[in-house]
C-alpha positions in Angstrom: 101.0 118.6 104.7 101.4 119.2 108.4 104.5 117.5 109.6 102.8 116.3 112.8 99.7 114.3 112.1 97.8 112.7 115.0 96.8 109.1 115.5 93.3 110.4 116.2 93.3 111.5 112.6 94.6 108.1 111.5 91.9 106.3 113.4 89.0 108.8 113.5 86.5 106.1 114.6 88.4 105.2 117.7 89.9 108.5 118.7 87.7 111.2 117.3 84.4 110.8 115.4 83.7 107.5 117.1 83.9 109.1 120.6 81.3 111.7 119.5 79.1 109.0 118.1 79.5 106.7 121.1 78.8 109.5 123.6 75.5 110.3 121.7 74.5 106.6 121.9 75.5 106.3 125.6 73.4 109.3 126.5 70.5 107.6 124.7 71.2 104.4 126.7 71.2 106.4 130.0 68.0 108.1 129.1 66.0 105.2 127.7 67.5 102.0 129.0 68.4 102.9 132.6 67.0 101.6 134.8 66.5 98.4 132.9 62.9 97.2 133.1 63.2 94.3 130.7 60.3 95.6 128.6 59.9 94.7 124.9 60.5 98.3 124.0 63.8 98.4 125.9 64.9 95.1 124.3 64.3 96.5 120.8 66.1 99.8 121.6 69.0 97.8 123.0 69.3 95.7 119.8 69.1 98.8 117.7 71.8 100.7 119.6 74.1 97.6 119.7 73.7 97.2 115.9 74.6 100.9 115.2 77.8 100.6 117.3 78.7 97.3 115.5 78.0 98.7 112.0 79.9 101.9 112.6 82.9 100.1 114.1 83.0 97.7 111.1 83.1 100.7 108.7 85.4 103.0 110.5 87.4 101.2 113.2 88.7 98.2 111.3 92.3 97.7 110.3 91.4 98.3 106.7 89.7 101.6 107.5 92.9 102.6 109.4 95.0 101.7 106.3 92.8 103.7 104.0 93.0 106.7 106.4 96.8 106.4 106.5 96.9 106.6 102.7 94.6 109.6 102.7 96.9 111.4 105.1 100.1 110.6 103.3 98.5 111.1 99.8 99.8 107.7 98.7 98.2 105.7 95.9 96.6 102.4 96.7 99.3 100.6 94.7 102.1 102.1 96.8 104.9 100.1 98.4 105.6 100.9 102.0 108.5 99.7 104.2 107.7 99.4 107.9 111.0 99.4 109.9 109.8 97.8 113.1 112.4 99.1 115.5 111.6 97.4 118.8 110.4 93.9 117.8 108.2 93.3 120.8 104.4 93.3 119.9 102.5 96.6 119.9 98.9 96.8 119.0 99.1 100.2 117.3 101.9 99.2 115.1 100.6 95.7 114.3 97.0 96.9 113.5 98.4 99.6 111.3 100.6 97.1 109.5 97.8 94.7 109.0 95.5 97.4 107.6 98.1 98.8 105.2 99.1 95.3 104.0 95.5 94.3 103.2 94.5 97.6 101.5 97.6 98.0 99.4 97.6 94.4 98.2 94.1 94.9 96.8 95.6 97.2 94.1 99.0 95.5 93.6 100.9 97.5 96.3 102.3 96.1 99.5 103.5 97.0 103.0 106.3 94.8 104.3 107.9 94.9 107.7 111.6 94.5 108.6 112.6 92.8 110.8 109.5 91.0 109.7 106.4 90.8 112.0 106.3 87.0 111.3 103.5 86.5 113.8 101.1 88.6 111.6 101.1 85.9 108.9 98.9 82.8 108.7 102.0 80.5 108.5 103.1 81.5 112.0 102.6 78.5 114.3 99.4 78.8 116.3 100.9 77.4 119.4 103.6 80.1 119.3 101.1 82.9 118.7 99.3 82.0 121.9 102.6 82.7 123.8 102.7 86.4 122.7 101.5 89.5 124.5 97.7 89.2 125.1 98.0 85.6 123.8 98.3 87.1 120.4 94.7 88.2 120.3 93.8 90.2 117.2 97.3 90.7 115.7 98.6 87.2 115.0 98.0 85.0 111.9 96.0 87.7 110.1 97.8 88.0 106.7 98.5 85.8 103.7 101.8 85.8 101.8 100.6 86.6 98.3 102.8 89.5 97.2 106.3 88.8 95.7 107.9 91.2 98.2 106.5 89.1 101.1 108.2 85.9 99.8 111.7 87.4 100.0 113.8 86.5 103.0 115.2 90.0 103.3 118.7 90.7 104.8 120.1 93.9 106.2 122.1 94.5 103.1 119.1 93.9 100.8 117.0 96.3 102.8 119.7 98.9 102.8 120.1 98.6 99.0 116.3 98.9 98.5 116.3 102.1 100.5 119.2 103.5 98.5 117.5 102.6 95.3 114.3 104.2 96.5 112.3 101.1 96.0 109.7 102.2 98.5 107.2 105.0 98.2 107.1 105.6 102.0 109.2 104.5 105.0 107.4 104.1 108.3 109.3 103.7 111.6 107.5 102.1 114.5 107.0 101.9 117.2 109.0 104.9 118.4 108.9 107.1 121.5 110.7 108.3 124.5 109.7 105.2 126.5 111.1 102.8 123.9 114.7 101.4 123.9 117.4 103.0 121.8 115.7 102.0 118.5 112.8 104.3 119.4 114.5 107.6 118.8 116.6 109.5 116.3 119.4 109.1 115.3 119.3 105.5 116.4 116.4 104.4 114.2 117.4 101.5 111.9 118.8 102.6 108.5 118.1 106.2 109.4 121.2 107.5 107.6 120.1 105.9 104.3 116.4 106.9 104.8 117.2 110.5 105.7 119.5 110.9 102.7 117.2 109.4 100.1 113.7 110.3 101.2 111.9 113.6 101.8 110.1 114.7 104.9 106.7 113.7 103.5 107.9 110.2 102.6 108.9 109.4 106.2 106.6 108.5 109.0 107.0 107.9 112.8 104.5 105.7 114.6 104.1 106.5 118.3 102.5 103.4 119.8 103.3 103.7 123.5 100.9 104.2 126.4 102.1 107.7 127.3 99.8 110.5 126.3 101.6 113.2 124.3 100.6 116.6 125.7 101.6 119.4 123.4 100.4 122.0 125.9 103.1 120.7 128.3 106.1 122.3 126.5 108.4 121.2 129.3 107.6 117.6 128.9 110.4 115.4 127.5 107.7 113.4 125.6 106.5 116.6 123.9 110.1 117.6 123.0 110.6 114.1 121.5 107.5 114.4 119.4 108.3 117.9 118.2 111.8 117.0 117.3 110.8 114.0 115.2 108.1 116.0 113.5 110.9 118.0 111.8 112.0 114.9 110.0 108.7 113.2 109.0 105.0 112.8 109.6 104.2 111.7 113.2 101.3 109.4 113.9 100.4 109.6 117.6 98.2 107.2 119.5 97.2 109.6 122.3 97.6 113.3 122.0 96.4 116.4 123.9 96.5 119.7 122.0 
């Protein structure tokens, strides 16, 4: 497995195949629907194109589709147990949607993905009035999950998480979000529990989730962001939100 996987691979609908599909449809829109003449034929074409975009997005751009793609890349079974070490606790759409997708997909087969420190706002028991105070008023990433797996009912402590790592309780450890633009917890060797993870898990059992806005450009070898990504790819699988190759 290539040590540096791309987030466009993790979310093919949004960052790869979906772009191709969308461009094809937009060309059709420009050809058949512009200028808009409000004819019956145009109205029917509009509805057909809108339906195609909606259906494809449901099948390929959902959090569940993202979770399934993650498992394909990491070759993990659907009953795996994944620990997401959240690093910077502030909300991040890439991390939160990945977590929600993995949590839902894994729990269908008895597995689970938990977060630590816990992304409490992702669960339905998080107060709605508090969710509305979060970034983007909490749209899309708050109150999305149910606590139905035993691991989700535990009020984990630092010592318990450390022990679980040492005992190799988890099939995969995911750090996120990380990146050069994040605080200290966004880079090696300052990632939480890094010593324990590095000593007990192999390179293909560790993941780094780059969720920041900065585009990673591997052609720019002098970029500090590129160096950061390449360095971390030596220790695990890197999932990158935006990448130029």
